[in-house]
N, C-alpha and C positions, 0 to 999 in steps of 0.2 A: 759876532752880532752885538749890537748895542744892548747894554743892560741898564735898567733903571731901578730906582728904589721903589719897592712895593709897599713896605709897611713902615710904621713908626719905629720899628726895631732895626731899620736900615738894611733889611734883607733885599738884595738885588736880584732881579730876574730878567730874562731875555725879553726884548720888546715884542717878539712873536712867541706865544705859548702854544699849547695844544689842548683843545677841548676834547672831552672823551665821552660825551653823551652817547655817541654812536657805538661805543664799546659795550653799552648796556642794552638799551632798547630805544624805541621811538624813531628809528631809522632802519634802513635795510641792514640785515645781519652782517656783522664783521666777524669772521672766524678767528679762533684763538691764535693761530700761527700768523695771520695777517695783523692782528693787534700788536704782537711782539715786533713784527717787521716795521710797522708804522712807528712805534715808539722808538725803535732803534734808529730809523732814518731821521726822525725829528731830532733826537739827541745828537746824532752825528752832524746835523746841519746847524747846530748852535742853540737849539731850543732847550731851555732848562726850567720851564714851568709847565706842569701838567695840572689841568683842572678836571675834577671829577665830582661825584656826589654819591651818597650812600644809597640812593634809590635808583641809580642808573643800572637797570637790569637786576634790581634787588641786591646790589652789591657786586655784580659781575665785573663792572668796570673797575672798581677799587681792587678786587681780587686779582685781576689780570695785571693791573699796574704794580701791585705788590709782588707778583711773580717776576715781573720784569726787573724791578728794583733789586731783588735778591741776587740777580745775575749781572747787574749793571755795575761796571767798574770804571771810574775815572781816576783822579788823584785820590790818595787815601783820605777817607772821611767825607768826600764830596759825592753828592747825588743831586738829581733834580729836585726843585721845590715842588711839593704836591699840595694843592689846595683842594679840599673837599668841602662838602656841604652837609648840613643837618636840618631837620625840622619838618620833613615831609613824610616821615614814617608814622606820624600820628595825626590826629584830627587837626584840621587847619583852623584852630581857635586858640586864643591866648592861654587857656588853661592847660594845654598840652606842652607848653614851652617852659618846663620846670627843670631844676637842677638834676633831679633823679633821671629824667628822660635824657637830658644832655649827657650825663655820665654814661648811660646805657648806649646811646647812639654813638658817642665818640669811642667807647670801648670796642664796639663792633667795627668801626672804621679803622681803629688802630690794629685790630686783628686782621682785617682784610688787607691792609696795606703793609703789615708786618713791621710796624714802627712803634716805639714807646711813646713818642710825642708827635702829634700831628703838626705840620708846619703852619697851616692856616686852615681854620674852619670858618665857614660862612653860613649864616642863616639863609635858608633856601627859599627865597621869595615868599616869606610868611605874610599873614594878614597885617593890615595897617596897625592894629592894636599892639602888635609885638614890637614895633619900632619905637613906641613911646612908653614902653614898660621899663621902669627902673629895675624891677626884679629880674627881667630877662638879662640885662647887661650885668647885673650883680652875679647871676649864675655863670655867665660867660667868663667873668673875672675869676671866679672860683676855679673853673677849668684850667685857666692859665696858672693860677697859684698851685694847683695840684700836679702840674706837669703833664696833663693830658694834651694840652694845646699850647703851642708857642705863641700864637696870635689869633685873633678872630676878626672877622669882617662880616659883611652882609651882601647878599645878592638880592637885587630889588627889581620890581616891575616899574615903579614910577619915580619921577624926579623928586616928588614930595617925600617918599620913603628914603631916598638917598640923602636928602638934606637933613632929615630927622636923625639919621645915623651919623652923619658927619659931625653933628653937634655933640656927640658923645665922646668923652676924652680918650677912651681906650680902643675905639674902633680903628682897625689898621687899614682896611681896604673896603672899597665899594665895587661890586660887580654890577654892570648895567648894560642894557642893550644900547649900542652905539654903532651906527653905520651911515653910509651915504643917504639912506632912506629913513634914518631915525636920528635927527640932529638936535632935538630939544635939550639933551644933557649939556650941550656946549654953552647954553645960556647961563645957567646958575650952578649946576652940579660940578662941572670940571673946575671952574674958578674956586668954588668953596672947598673942594677937596685939595686943590693945590695949596691954598692958603693954610689949611689945617695939617698939611703934610701927610695926607691919606692917599694911598694908592688907588688908581682906577684901573679895573680889569674890564675891558670892552668885550662883551659877548654878542653872539648872533651877528658877527661882522659881515657875513655875506647874505644876510636876510634869508636864512634857510636855503641858501644856494641861488637865489634869484640873481645876485650880483656876480655870479660866475658867468652869466650870459648864456648858459647852456640850455635853459628851459624854453619850451614853446607853449603855445596855448593848449596844445593837445598832449603835453607830457603827462604820463600816468605814473603815479607813485604807488608803492606797495600798500596793501591794506593796513599793515602794522606800522606804517610811516606816519609821523605826526602831520606831515604835509598833506595827508589824506584825511585823517580822522580829527584834526583840530583846526581846520580852516576857519571855523566860525566860533572857536573857543569852546568846543564841546567837552574837552577834557581838562584844559587849564587855560591860562590867560591867552587870548588870541594874539596878543602882541609877541608871543614867543614863536609864532609860525608866520614866516614871511614878514616879520617885523610888524604885523598887523595890517600890511598893505593887501588890498584885494588882489587876488592872483592875476586876473586879467590886466588890471592896471599895472601891476608889478612887472609882468612879462614885457609889456610895451615900454615901460620906463627903463627896464634893464637893457633892452635893445639899444636905446639911446645912450645909456651909460657905457655899454661895451664899446660903442663907436668912439668914445672919448679917451680910450686907453692909448697912451703914447706908444710909439713903436718899441717893441721888445718887451712890453708888459702885457700879461693876461688881464682880463677883467677882474679876476679875483685878486691879483697882486695890486692892481690899482685901488681896489676897495680896501685892502689891508694897509697899503701905504697911506691912504687918506686918513685912516684912523690913527696910525702912529704919528702922524704929523700934527695932530691936534694937541695943543698945549694942555698939559695936565694928564694925558693918558700915560699909564705905566706900561701896560701890556695888552695884547689882543689875543683871544683864544679861539682861532678857527679850528673846526674839527677836520679830520682827514679820514677817509675810508680806504685809502690806498697809499702806498709808499710814494708814488709820484705826487699826489696831493700834498703830503707832508713836506716833501722837499721843495715844492713850488711855493707853498705857504712860507716856509722858513726863508726862502730867497727874498721875500718882500722885506725882510729885516735888514737887507743890505742895499736897498734902493736909495737913490738920491731923492731929495725933496721934490714933490710935484711942483711944476711951475704955476705961477699965479693965474695964468690964463686957464689952465685946467681946473684949478680950484674954483674960479669964477663960473665956468661952465657947469660944474657939478652943483654949485649952489643954485644956479638958474634952473637946472633940471629938477632939483628938489622943490623949489618954489612953484614951478609950473605944474609938475606931475603929482607930487606927493604931499606937500605941506597941508593942503586943505583937508586931506583924509586922516592924517595921523597926528599932526603937531599938537592939537588940543588934548590928545589922550596921553596917558602915561607921564 
C-alpha cells in the first residue's frame, strides 16, 4: 500500500488507516475478540496507522489497541503508528487546556497503549479559543521535550480552526472531516497544509456510513449509536454525524452516489479512493466493525485513480444535492 509523509518529522503512514471510535462507544458494540481480529486483518492488509482517543469508551479503545500491540510482531522495532487525542476529559473551555492536564492525560494514554512515547497526540476538537492560545502550543511543545509525545497535531471541526493550527510552526498534522459530501477543506485547508508540510488525516470518510450506500430511509440504529442520539447535535457537533447532512437528504444522495461506482468497486471504496486522490491528503481513517470491512477498506489503498468523468459526476452530485445545506458551515 502507498505510504505518505504524515508529520514534519517525516514519519510515513499508509494511505488507508483505521479509525477506532467504534472500539469504544458511540456505535454498536464491538466485542474484544472482534477488535483484535479487525486490527489483525487491517495490519495484514497493509494498514499501519491506527487512530484513537482517550475518551473512546473512557479508554477502552486505547486499552484494546495496547493489548494488540503487545502481541503484534513485524520486523524488529516496527509497529503501527498510533495517533491518539486529548482534551475532552475536562471542561470544554480554554482554562482546562493546561500543561498539568496534558501531562495527566498523556500519562493515562501512555499506560493504556503500553508505550513510553506517544507517536502522535491531537487536540480533540476543542473550542475556538484553544486554537489561538500561545500557552496551549507551548504546553504541547513541553510534552515533546519531555518525551511523552513524539509529535502533536489537531483534530478540528472547522476550516478556520485548521488554518489557525497550520500557522503554528510545530503542528505536525490536521485531522478534518473530508468526504464526497464535505468538500470545503479542498479550497484552503489542503493547499495550506501541503505548503506547510503538514499531514492531513481525513476522518468521517463515509459520512457515518451514508456513503456505503447501505442505509434506507427506514434504517434504525441502536439507541447508543450516535447516528440516533446526535442527529441534531444533541451531544456534540452535528457535523460529526452524517457529516451534518440531513438524513433523508443524505440517503437520497447516497443512492445516486452508489450508482456512480465503477465496476468492481463498492460505494465505500469509491468514497475512500476519492479522498486519497485529493492533493494534500496523507491518510484516511475509516472505521471497521468487522474483518470484512477492514479488508475492503484497505483494498481501496491499491486502486487506480478514478477517471475524470467520475470525478466530474461526483462534483455535480455535491453541487446539486449537498452544497447548499453544508458548505457554508464548518
